[in-house]
C-alpha positions as CSV (number, residue, x, y, z in Angstrom):
1,M,77.8,104.2,98.3
2,A,79.6,101.5,99.7
3,L,82.9,102.4,101.6
4,T,85.7,100.3,101.2
5,T,88.4,99.9,103.7
6,L,92.2,99.2,103.2
7,T,93.7,96.3,104.7
8,P,97.6,95.6,104.8
9,E,98.4,92.3,103.1
10,I,99.4,90.0,105.5
11,R,102.5,87.8,104.0
12,S,103.7,84.9,106.7
13,I,107.5,84.7,107.6
14,P,109.4,82.4,106.3
15,D,111.2,79.9,108.0
16,D,114.7,80.3,106.2
17,L,115.3,84.0,107.1
18,V,119.6,84.6,106.9
19,S,121.0,88.1,107.0
20,L,122.5,89.2,103.7
21,E,126.1,88.5,105.2
22,E,125.0,85.0,106.1
23,A,123.7,84.3,102.4
24,L,127.1,85.9,101.3
25,A,129.4,82.9,103.4
26,L,126.7,80.6,102.2
27,L,127.1,81.5,98.3
28,R,130.8,82.0,98.7
29,I,131.2,78.1,98.7
30,T,129.3,78.0,95.6
31,P,131.2,78.0,92.4
32,F,129.6,81.2,91.6
33,P,130.4,84.0,94.9
34,T,128.9,86.8,94.8
35,S,129.3,90.4,96.5
36,L,126.9,92.1,98.7
37,T,126.1,95.0,96.2
38,T,125.6,92.1,93.8
39,L,123.2,90.5,96.1
40,R,121.5,93.8,96.5
41,R,120.8,94.2,93.5
42,W,119.3,91.0,93.0
43,I,116.8,91.3,95.6
44,A,115.7,94.8,94.3
45,K,115.5,92.9,90.9
46,Y,113.5,89.6,91.5
47,G,111.8,91.6,94.1
48,I,112.7,89.3,97.2
49,A,111.1,90.5,100.5
50,T,113.3,91.9,103.5
51,Y,112.2,91.7,106.6
52,P,113.9,94.1,109.4
53,R,115.8,92.6,112.5
54,G,117.0,95.4,115.0
55,R,119.4,97.5,112.5
56,H,119.5,94.1,109.8
57,H,117.7,93.3,107.3
58,E,117.0,89.2,106.8
59,V,115.8,87.6,103.4
60,S,114.5,84.0,102.6
61,Y,117.2,81.8,101.4
62,S,115.4,80.0,99.6
63,D,114.6,83.0,97.5
64,V,118.2,84.3,97.4
65,L,119.0,80.7,95.9
66,V,116.2,81.2,93.3
67,A,117.8,84.3,92.1
68,H,121.4,82.9,92.1
69,R,120.4,80.3,90.0
70,D,118.9,82.8,87.4
71,E,121.4,85.0,87.0
72,N,124.4,82.7,86.9
73,A,122.5,80.0,84.3
74,G,124.9,79.0,81.6
75,R,127.8,80.4,83.0
76,T,130.8,77.9,83.3
77,P,132.6,78.0,86.8
78,K,136.3,79.0,87.4
79,G,138.4,76.1,88.5
80,G,137.2,73.1,87.0
81,W,133.7,72.5,88.8
């Protein structure tokens, strides 16, 4: 009988990590700004990896942009963009 060992999944850390607050600030300049609650919902829905940094978590900005694109596809921006 062979023994199997459990090895933790090793994932590389993205180069574009931002805090949730930084991500919100960057999304604020788009035609579709979002809230912290919505951003957290997207993180859960899309399985976006979070990386602890002190008392806060950081996420890959490119992953957030993909979720932002998918969630806002087909919407018409307010204010005549």
